[in-house]
C-alpha positions as CSV (number, residue, x, y, z in Angstrom):
1,M,91.4,172.8,95.1
2,A,90.7,169.0,93.7
3,P,88.2,167.1,95.0
4,P,88.0,165.0,98.1
5,A,88.4,161.6,97.0
6,P,86.2,159.3,97.5
7,S,85.5,157.4,100.7
8,R,86.6,153.5,100.7
9,Q,82.8,152.9,101.3
10,A,81.9,154.7,98.3
11,A,84.4,153.3,96.2
12,R,83.0,149.8,97.1
13,A,79.9,150.7,96.4
14,R,80.8,152.5,92.8
15,T,82.7,149.3,92.1
16,A,80.1,147.0,93.3
17,L,77.1,149.0,91.3
18,L,79.6,148.6,88.3
19,R,80.1,145.0,88.4
20,A,76.2,144.4,88.9
21,A,75.5,146.5,85.9
22,R,78.4,144.5,83.6
23,E,76.5,141.1,84.6
24,V,72.6,143.1,83.9
25,F,74.2,144.1,80.4
26,E,75.5,141.0,79.9
27,A,72.3,139.0,80.9
28,K,69.4,141.0,79.6
29,G,71.1,143.5,76.7
30,Y,71.3,147.3,77.0
31,A,67.7,147.7,76.0
32,N,66.2,145.4,78.6
33,A,68.8,146.3,81.6
34,R,66.7,148.7,84.4
35,V,68.5,150.6,87.0
36,E,66.3,148.2,89.4
37,D,68.0,145.4,88.2
38,I,71.1,146.5,88.6
39,T,70.6,148.0,92.3
40,D,69.5,144.3,93.1
41,A,72.1,142.6,91.7
42,A,74.3,144.9,93.7
43,Q,72.2,144.6,96.8
44,Y,71.8,148.1,97.2
45,A,68.8,150.6,96.7
46,V,68.2,152.5,93.5
47,G,68.5,156.1,95.3
48,S,72.5,154.7,95.7
49,F,72.8,154.2,91.9
50,Y,72.0,157.4,91.0
51,T,74.5,159.1,93.7
52,Y,77.0,157.4,91.2
53,F,75.4,157.4,88.0
54,E,73.7,159.7,86.2
55,S,71.8,157.1,84.3
56,K,71.6,153.9,82.9
57,E,73.7,155.0,79.7
58,D,76.1,157.1,82.1
59,A,76.7,153.4,83.8
60,F,77.3,151.9,80.5
61,R,79.7,154.4,79.3
62,E,81.7,153.4,82.4
63,V,81.4,149.9,81.5
64,M,82.2,150.0,77.9
65,G,85.1,151.9,78.8
66,Q,86.0,148.7,80.2
67,L,86.3,146.7,77.0
68,G,89.5,146.2,75.1
69,T,91.8,148.8,76.8
70,D,94.4,146.5,75.8
71,V,93.4,146.8,72.2
72,A,92.6,150.3,72.3
73,A,95.5,151.5,74.2
74,R,98.0,149.8,71.9
75,P,96.9,149.6,68.0
76,P,99.2,148.1,64.7
77,G,102.4,149.5,64.8
78,Q,103.8,149.7,68.3
79,D,104.8,146.6,70.3
80,A,103.6,146.0,73.6
81,S,105.9,148.8,75.3
82,G,103.8,151.0,73.1
83,D,107.7,152.1,71.3
84,S,107.5,151.8,68.0
85,P,110.4,149.2,66.5
86,A,114.0,150.8,65.1
87,A,114.2,149.2,61.7
88,H,110.7,150.1,59.7
89,D,110.6,147.1,57.2
90,L,108.7,144.5,55.8
91,R,109.3,142.5,58.1
92,S,108.7,144.1,61.8
93,L,105.3,145.7,59.9
94,E,104.2,142.2,59.5
95,R,105.0,141.3,63.3
96,R,102.8,144.3,64.4
97,I,100.4,143.6,62.4
98,Q,100.4,140.0,63.8
99,H,100.5,140.9,67.3
100,A,98.1,143.4,67.1
101,N,95.5,141.3,65.2
102,Q,96.3,138.0,67.7
103,R,95.7,140.5,70.9
104,Y,92.5,142.2,69.8
105,Y,91.2,138.4,69.5
106,R,91.8,137.4,73.0
107,A,90.2,140.6,74.1
108,F,87.4,139.7,72.3
109,T,87.2,136.1,73.3
110,A,87.1,137.0,76.6
111,E,84.3,139.6,76.4
112,G,82.4,138.5,73.7
113,R,79.0,139.0,75.4
114,L,79.2,142.4,76.2
115,W,80.6,143.3,72.5
116,A,77.5,141.7,71.3
117,V,75.4,144.2,73.7
118,V,77.3,147.1,72.4
119,E,76.3,146.0,68.9
120,E,72.9,145.8,70.3
121,A,73.1,149.0,72.0
122,A,74.4,151.3,68.7
123,L,71.8,149.8,66.4
124,R,68.8,151.9,68.6
125,H,70.1,154.0,71.2
126,P,71.4,157.6,69.9
127,G,74.3,157.7,72.8
128,P,75.8,154.0,73.0
129,R,76.5,154.3,68.7
130,A,77.8,157.7,69.8
131,M,80.0,156.5,72.4
132,I,81.4,153.2,69.9
133,R,81.9,155.5,67.0
134,D,84.0,158.0,69.3
135,R,85.9,155.3,70.1
136,W,86.4,153.3,66.9
137,R,87.8,156.9,65.1
138,R,90.2,157.4,68.4
139,Y,91.5,153.5,66.9
140,W,91.4,154.4,63.6
141,D,93.3,157.8,64.0
142,A,96.0,155.7,66.6
143,T,96.4,153.1,63.7
144,A,97.3,155.4,61.0
145,A,99.1,157.3,62.9
146,A,101.5,154.8,64.6
147,L,101.6,153.4,60.4
148,A,103.3,156.5,59.4
149,P,106.9,155.4,60.0
150,W,106.6,152.6,57.2
151,R,104.9,155.0,55.1
152,D,107.6,156.9,55.3
153,A,110.4,154.6,54.8
154,G,108.0,153.5,51.9
155,V,106.7,150.0,53.3
156,I,103.5,150.9,52.7
157,G,102.3,152.0,49.6
158,P,103.0,155.9,48.4
159,D,99.1,155.6,47.3
160,V,97.5,154.4,50.0
161,D,94.9,156.7,52.1
162,V,96.3,155.1,55.0
163,L,93.5,156.1,57.3
164,G,90.5,155.2,54.7
165,T,92.8,151.9,54.4
166,V,92.8,151.2,58.1
167,T,89.7,151.7,58.6
168,A,88.2,149.3,56.4
169,L,90.6,146.5,57.3
170,S,90.0,146.9,61.5
171,A,86.3,147.1,60.4
172,M,87.1,144.0,58.4
173,T,89.3,142.1,61.7
174,E,86.8,142.8,63.8
175,W,83.7,141.5,62.4
176,I,85.5,138.3,61.2
177,I,85.8,137.6,65.1
178,S,82.7,139.1,66.0
179,L,80.6,137.0,63.4
180,R,82.3,133.5,64.6
181,R,82.2,134.3,68.1
182,G,78.9,136.0,68.5
183,Y,76.9,135.1,65.0
184,G,77.9,131.7,65.2
185,F,79.3,132.0,61.5
186,T,82.2,130.4,59.5
187,A,83.2,132.0,56.2
188,P,83.4,129.3,53.1
189,R,86.9,129.3,53.6
190,P,87.4,129.2,57.0
191,I,89.6,132.1,58.3
192,A,92.0,132.2,60.9
193,I,93.8,135.2,62.8
194,P,97.6,134.7,61.2
195,D,95.3,134.5,57.2
196,L,94.4,138.3,57.9
197,T,98.1,139.3,57.9
198,P,98.5,139.1,54.4
199,V,95.3,140.8,53.9
200,W,96.2,144.0,55.8
201,L,99.7,143.9,54.0
202,R,98.1,143.8,50.4
203,A,95.7,145.9,51.2
204,L,98.1,148.6,52.3
205,G,100.4,148.2,49.4
206,A,103.0,146.5,51.6
207,G,105.6,145.0,49.3
208,R,105.0,147.0,46.3
209,R,101.8,146.4,45.5
210,P,100.4,147.7,42.4
211,P,99.0,151.0,42.9
212,A,95.1,151.6,43.1
213,P,93.7,152.9,39.5
214,G,93.0,156.2,39.3
215,S,95.5,157.3,42.3
216,R,98.3,159.8,42.2
217,A,100.6,157.0,41.5
218,A,99.0,155.2,39.1
219,G,98.6,154.6,35.9
220,P,96.5,152.8,33.4
221,A,97.2,148.8,35.2
222,P,97.9,146.6,32.9
223,G,94.7,144.8,31.1
224,V,92.3,147.3,33.7
225,A,90.7,150.2,32.2
226,P,91.2,153.0,35.3
227,A,88.6,153.6,37.8
228,P,87.7,157.0,38.9
229,G,89.3,158.8,41.7
230,P,87.3,161.5,42.9
231,A,83.4,161.3,42.4
232,P,82.4,162.2,38.8
233,A,80.5,165.5,38.9
234,A,76.6,165.3,38.6
235,G,75.4,164.2,35.3
236,A,79.0,162.6,34.2
237,A,79.9,159.2,33.1
238,P,82.1,157.7,35.5
239,A,85.0,155.7,33.9
240,S,84.0,152.7,35.1
241,G,80.6,153.0,33.7
242,V,79.1,152.1,37.0
243,A,76.7,155.7,38.0
244,P,78.4,156.8,41.8
245,I,76.3,156.3,44.7
246,P,76.6,159.9,46.9
247,V,76.7,158.0,50.3
248,T,75.6,160.5,52.8
249,D,72.4,161.2,50.8
250,L,71.1,158.0,50.8
251,V,71.9,157.6,54.7
252,G,68.4,159.1,56.7
253,S,67.1,160.8,53.5
254,Q,65.5,157.5,51.3
255,P,63.2,155.8,52.9
256,D,63.4,152.3,53.3
257,A,62.1,150.1,50.3
258,S,59.1,149.0,50.4
259,P,56.9,146.4,48.5
260,D,55.9,146.3,45.5
261,E,53.3,148.7,44.7
262,A,50.2,146.3,43.5
263,A,48.9,144.7,46.6
264,P,50.2,141.0,47.4
265,A,47.6,138.3,46.0
266,T,47.5,136.3,49.2
267,T,47.4,136.5,52.7
268,R,50.7,135.3,53.2
269,E,52.1,137.6,50.9
270,R,50.2,140.4,52.9
271,L,51.8,139.8,56.3
272,I,55.3,139.0,55.0
273,A,54.9,142.6,52.8
274,A,53.4,144.0,56.6
275,G,56.2,142.6,58.6
276,R,58.9,144.2,56.4
277,T,57.1,147.8,56.4
278,E,56.7,146.9,60.3
279,L,60.4,146.2,61.1
280,S,61.2,149.2,58.8
281,R,60.5,151.3,61.6
282,R,61.1,149.1,64.8
283,G,63.5,146.2,66.1
284,I,61.5,142.6,66.0
285,G,60.9,143.0,70.3
286,D,59.4,145.6,70.0
287,V,56.5,145.1,66.9
288,P,53.9,143.3,68.2
289,I,52.5,140.4,66.0
290,S,48.8,142.3,66.3
291,D,50.8,145.5,64.7
292,I,51.9,143.3,62.1
293,A,48.4,141.6,61.6
294,G,46.8,144.7,61.5
295,T,49.2,146.5,59.0
296,A,48.3,143.3,56.7
297,G,44.8,143.5,57.7
298,V,44.4,140.0,58.9
299,S,43.6,138.7,62.4
300,V,46.2,137.5,64.5
301,G,44.4,133.8,64.4
302,S,45.6,134.0,61.1
303,F,49.1,135.2,61.1
304,Y,49.4,131.9,63.7
305,T,48.2,130.0,60.7
306,Y,50.9,130.9,58.4
307,F,53.8,131.7,60.7
308,P,54.6,130.3,64.6
309,S,56.6,133.5,65.2
310,K,57.9,136.5,64.3
311,S,61.2,134.9,63.3
312,D,59.3,133.0,61.0
313,L,58.2,135.5,59.2
314,V,61.0,137.4,59.1
315,A,63.0,134.2,57.7
316,A,60.6,133.5,55.3
317,L,60.7,137.2,54.4
318,L,64.8,137.2,53.7
319,D,64.4,133.9,51.8
320,E,62.1,135.2,49.5
321,S,63.7,138.5,48.7
322,P,66.8,137.3,47.2
323,G,69.4,140.2,46.9
324,L,67.9,142.1,49.9
325,L,70.5,142.0,52.0
326,Y,73.7,140.9,50.2
327,A,73.3,141.7,46.3
328,T,73.9,139.0,43.7
329,P,77.0,139.3,42.0
330,A,76.1,138.5,38.8
331,D,73.3,140.3,38.7
332,V,75.1,143.5,39.7
333,L,77.7,143.1,37.2
334,A,75.4,142.0,34.3
335,G,74.0,146.0,34.2
336,A,77.5,147.4,34.7
337,G,78.9,147.4,31.3
338,E,80.5,144.4,28.9
339,R,84.2,145.3,30.2
340,V,83.0,145.1,34.0
341,E,80.9,141.8,33.5
342,A,83.3,140.5,31.6
343,G,86.4,140.6,33.9
344,D,88.6,143.4,31.9
345,D,87.9,145.9,34.2
346,V,88.7,144.1,37.6
347,A,88.3,147.9,39.0
348,G,85.5,148.6,37.9
349,A,83.6,146.0,38.8
350,A,85.0,145.6,42.2
351,L,83.4,149.6,42.5
352,A,80.2,148.6,41.3
353,L,79.8,145.5,43.4
354,I,80.6,147.7,46.4
355,R,78.1,150.3,45.2
356,A,75.6,147.8,45.3
357,H,76.3,146.7,48.8
358,L,75.9,150.6,49.9
359,A,72.8,151.2,47.7
360,A,71.1,147.8,49.5
361,V,72.0,149.0,53.0
362,A,70.8,152.5,52.6
363,A,67.9,151.8,50.9
364,N,66.6,149.5,53.7
365,E,68.4,150.8,56.5
366,G,65.5,150.2,59.3
367,L,65.0,146.3,58.0
368,W,68.7,145.7,58.1
369,R,69.4,147.3,61.5
370,S,66.3,145.0,62.6
371,V,67.8,141.9,61.2
372,V,71.3,142.5,62.7
373,E,69.7,143.0,66.3
374,A,67.4,139.8,65.8
375,A,70.1,137.5,64.5
376,L,72.3,138.4,67.8
377,T,69.4,136.6,69.7
378,E,67.3,134.9,67.1
379,P,68.6,131.3,66.4
380,L,66.4,131.4,63.1
381,I,67.4,135.0,61.4
382,R,70.7,134.3,62.6
383,A,70.7,130.9,60.3
384,V,68.9,132.5,57.8
385,V,71.4,135.4,57.2
386,N,74.4,133.3,58.1
387,E,73.2,131.1,55.0
388,Q,72.8,133.8,52.8
389,R,76.0,135.8,53.9
390,Q,77.9,132.5,53.2
391,A,76.3,132.7,49.8
392,W,77.3,135.9,49.0
393,M,81.0,135.5,49.8
394,L,81.0,131.7,47.9
395,A,79.6,133.7,44.6
396,L,82.5,136.2,45.3
397,A,85.4,133.4,45.6
398,A,84.2,132.2,42.3
399,L,83.7,135.3,40.3
400,F,87.5,136.2,42.1
401,A,88.6,132.3,40.5
402,R,87.0,133.4,36.9
403,W,89.0,136.4,37.2
404,Q,92.4,134.5,38.1
405,A,91.9,132.3,35.2
406,T,91.9,135.0,32.8
407,G,95.0,136.5,34.9
408,A,93.0,139.5,35.9
409,V,93.7,138.7,39.4
410,D,97.0,137.5,41.3
411,A,97.8,134.0,40.1
412,G,99.3,133.4,43.6
413,L,95.9,134.9,45.2
414,D,93.4,132.4,47.6
415,V,90.2,133.5,46.1
416,D,88.1,131.5,48.6
417,L,90.2,133.4,51.3
418,A,89.6,137.1,49.5
419,G,85.8,136.2,49.2
420,G,85.5,135.8,52.8
421,C,87.8,139.2,53.7
422,L,86.7,141.3,50.6
423,G,83.2,140.1,52.1
424,A,83.2,141.2,55.4
425,L,85.2,144.1,55.0
426,T,82.7,145.6,52.7
427,E,79.6,144.2,55.3
428,R,80.9,145.6,58.3
429,T,82.3,148.8,56.2
430,T,78.9,149.7,55.2
431,H,77.2,149.1,58.3
432,L,79.7,151.5,60.2
433,W,78.9,153.8,58.5
434,V,74.7,153.8,56.8
435,V,73.7,151.8,60.4
436,L,76.1,154.1,62.6
437,G,75.7,157.1,60.4
438,D,79.1,157.3,59.8
439,A,79.2,157.8,56.4
440,P,82.5,160.0,54.2
441,P,81.7,162.2,51.5
442,A,79.4,161.4,48.8
443,D,81.1,158.4,46.7
444,E,84.6,158.7,49.0
445,G,83.9,155.6,50.4
446,A,83.1,153.5,47.8
447,I,86.4,154.7,46.2
448,Q,88.2,153.8,49.4
449,L,86.5,150.6,49.2
450,R,87.5,149.8,45.8
451,D,90.9,150.6,45.9
452,C,91.1,147.9,49.0
453,W,89.5,145.1,47.0
454,W,92.4,146.4,44.0
455,R,95.3,145.8,46.2
456,L,94.5,142.7,47.3
457,L,93.3,140.9,43.6
458,A,95.5,142.7,41.6
459,P,98.7,141.2,39.7
460,A,102.1,141.5,41.2
461,P,103.9,143.6,39.1
C-alpha cells in the first residue's frame, strides 16, 4: 500500500522550509548555513525541520534538485519537446547545440548564486561533491546518447570519443559562463554564447574535421607527428617525447607541493610559506591567522606587520609563485623536445601543456581547492586569480598565432577565441577530475583533451 499523501499543512511546512533553506544557502553558503538559520527564516521550530529532512545535507540535496532542471532534462541533441529531429545533418546539429547552450546560459543566469554555493559545497564536503558528480555524469551520458544519431549519420567524426568530448565541452561551457557570472572574469577575447557553437562542432569532428593523431581513423597528419593513443607502458618513450602523467596516481596520493627545503630567509617569506602549508590543509575561512603565525614561528603582530589580512597573504603567495596555478606554456614546451617546442608537433605540444596543468593542480590540490573557494568570496584573491588566468589564456593565444603563421594550425582559426576556450576547457575539466575526484584512468584524460585541442586547432583537410 502506498504511504498516505501528506496533509496540506505538512506540504506547506515542507515547502516553506525548502524555500528558507535555499535563501539561507544563497546568503551564507553551505558551510556557514545552520539548521537553526533555516528554521528561523521559515519561522518553524527546529524539531519541525527534522520531521521532513534528516540533515542539512538532505535539505541541500533537495534544493540542488531544483537547480537547472530544464538544462539537465534536455541535453544537446533534443529539441524543446524532447524529440530528436528527423534530419541528422550538420545544420540540425548546429541548431541543437546553439539552443542547448543558450538554455544553459539562461538557467545559470537565473540561479547563479546557488551555483556558487554548489561549487563551494563540493570543494569541502563529500556529500554535495558526490551529488554534483552524479548529476554531471547523468547529463554527460544523456548528452552523448542524444548525439548518437549524428554519429550514426556520419556528421560527428568516426574517431571521436563522444562521451569524453562531451564531458570536456560541457565543462568548458559551464566554466566560461560561471567565470563571467560568478567570478567577474572575462576572457581576453570576450566569449559570447554563439561563439561556443563552432567550438563544439569542431571538437566533435563535425563537418569532416581531421581525425586526431593516434586515433583509429588517422594516420599522421601533414606536418604533424602522430601523438600517442593509449598511454605508453611504464618506461616506454611516448611518441610525443613527453612523459605521461598517471592522473589517478596523482590524485589523493601525492602531497601538496611544499615550500623549498631551505628555510626562508625573511619573516615575510616564512609567513608566505606557512600560509601555503596551512591553506593546503584547510580552506581560508578555517585557518586562523594565529595558526599561520605559529607555523611561521612568529607572533600574530608580526603577521600584521607584513599583511593586512589573509587575503593579502594569499595574493602575495600567488603573485610570487609564477606557474603555481597556471604553468607558463613557454616553460612547459622548452623541456618537451625540439619538434614540440618548434610547433612541428602540435598534438604533442597540446599533450605537454595539458599534462603540465594536470600535474600542477594535482601536486597542489589542497592549495588549488582553497584558492578556488576563496575566489568566490574574496575580491582580492579573485582579482589575482583572474589576472593569472587571463595571462595564461593570452599566452595560449600567442602560441596558437605563432603556429598559425607556420601553417601548423587552421588559417581561419580565431586564435584568441581558441586560447580562451581551450584554457577554460582544460582548467575546468582538470578541476572536475582532480579536485572533485572524478579522474579517468591513467593518462586517458590527457589524451581525451589533446584530441579536443587537435580537432579545434588542426588545418582543414
